[in-house]
N, C-alpha and C positions, 0 to 999 in steps of 0.2 A: 413912376414905378410903384408908389406907396397904395396907389388903387389896385394895381394887381397882385401885391401883397396880399391886400386886404379882402380881395375876390378869392384866393388860393386860401388864405386863413378861414374864410367863413363856409369853404367847400369842405375844406378838412374835418370842420366842425359838425358837419352832414356826417361825415366818415367814421369819426368816431361816436358821435350819438348812436347809428347804426351796429357799430361792432359793440360797445357797449350794451346794446339790448341782447347782441347774439351772444356776449360774455356770459349770460345769466349769471348776474351779481358778482362777475370776475371768477368763477367757476371753471371757464372753459378756457385753456391757455392761449389759444393761436387768436382768438376775438379779444382775449384781454390785451394782448401784445400790440395788436393794432390798434385799438383803443388808446393804451398808453402814448403809442408812438405819435400817432395822428394828431393825439390830443397835445405833446409837447411841441411838434412842427408848427400846429394852428397858432398855439400861443405866441409861440417865437415871430410867428409872420405879424400876427397883429400886434407886436410890440416894437418890429422893425416899423409899420404902417404907421404907429403911433409918435414916430420921431419926426412926421411932417405933418399930418392929419390931425385936428382936432379932437381930442379925448371923447366928447360925446359924439360926433360923428363916425368915427373908428367903430366906438364900441356899438352903438346901433345898427351899423350896418352889418357887422360881424355877427351878433345876435340874429338880427332879422334874417342873413343868410341861413342861417343854423337853424333857426325856427319854422322857416316856410320849408327849405330843405329837407327837416327832418318830418314836416309833415308830407310832403309829397313822396318821401321814401317811405313812410309808415302805410300810405294809402296803395302805392305802387307796388310794394314789395312784401310787406307784412299783412295786406287786405286789413289794415285800420278801418273804423266805420268814417264815413266822409257824408256829411251834410251841409245843407245849403247855410247854416251858422257858420259851420268851420270854413267854407269855403269863402265868406265873407270875412271872417276873422285874419285870414291866411291873405287875401286882396288888401285889407286894411294895412297890415304890416308890410307890405311891397308899396302901398301908396306912403306909407310914413318913409321909406327909404329913398323912393324919388323925391320927396319933398324934401328931406334932409341934404341929398345931393345937390340939388336944384337951388335951397337956401345959402345965401350970402354966408361966408364966414365970419364977419364983422358984425 
């Protein structure tokens, strides 16, 4: 269950990052509300997952999902610049997540 909570927490990190961008510095009400709610739930689920997962693993996966997810959302919905270097950077983050998951915890 911890991995499911962590996955949802990471996806919610993408949602709050996007809604924070849409809030225009917390000057727009509803994107600001979405940001704060999804941020709280994301942190809460991360905390629950850390009851059983190692700190380094949980935090790295959470931030990795958020970073790569925000990159994808930025390119797909906000028309942010995409370049080979940015794609390689995202792939390196995903590679690190896979290695962290495959590595023994002890």
